Phi, psi and omega in degrees: 000139179290143185294339177275347180273120189286157183262005180244157176241111181281151171253333182225138172218136174235121179236033178302145177060032177261083184286097183228160186259356177217156182289336180300334176255316185299319183239085187305142183300331181305331178305329183301328182274358185268126188233003181236020175298132178247331175223128183231130176236120181234034186283149174063030179272341180053044183285155177248157169093201182283146178284137175283097178305329177302338178297318180280323181289330176276346183232078185285353176266013182293126183261316189233127172228116180249124181230017186298153175079013176256067190290344187264358179295130180251352184221128178228115177237111176234039181287162169058034181256358175046063176258097186283070185213180174283153176286136187292119182292336179278001181307321180285340174284323183286320188229071186286345179267013182300136174252325185236122178230109180245118185226025180288156174052059177238343186076030172296137182243165181085199191269164170283126182298129183300332179300345180297339180286347169290346185280066196287346179266351188301125177245337182226124172229118175241117174239024184288161177056051174233197179238038184290146176226185180084189179260158173296119182298135184298315180300329172297309184298329181271329194266337186271056186300333185278352198286130179242345181219124179222117182235115175233026183300157170061048170234204177229036183290148184230186180078200179287151177306319176220142179297161178303323177259129181203139179249017184279065189275342177253010182300120177250334182233118188226116179243111179230012184294164180056057173231192178238035181300143188251345193216131172252123184295157181305325185305323183275337191246007177289144175272147176301000000 
């Protein structure tokens, strides 16, 4: 065993208020070797950059993950965790600088939070393969001006494919198949 690999397995770890500027300190490497974590609190760390996906991948029994106050985080991938609940509507307040948000294959229920419209820097959003319902919120379609990739396939979304008001002007990749949309706006159905 490598001398840097811990010989213990934690069930709970709290690293709150660890204000660091890089993940090598903010997310100590020894956590990579932890596989039995059930509760992780990383609040108020003021971390920058990507979320360490390996934390979720290595700890499949994780029950509680607390991340508030990590406002400089720009990439969050919590896909394929099968979390059968609603999407946290405060996510935009917790991580206002997100550029990349991948939340597919979790079993999320309910609506797409309107507050996602506050993620003005968001470029990539993947909410596919969940159980989302309702319409695409107007505030989301108006606020996410930087969105270039949107995947909401395999849900139960209804209403128009795109709200009448929208600022999704630089959208290049749009995946909306396997939903229950009832209306295709004229913009999508005009002939050349």
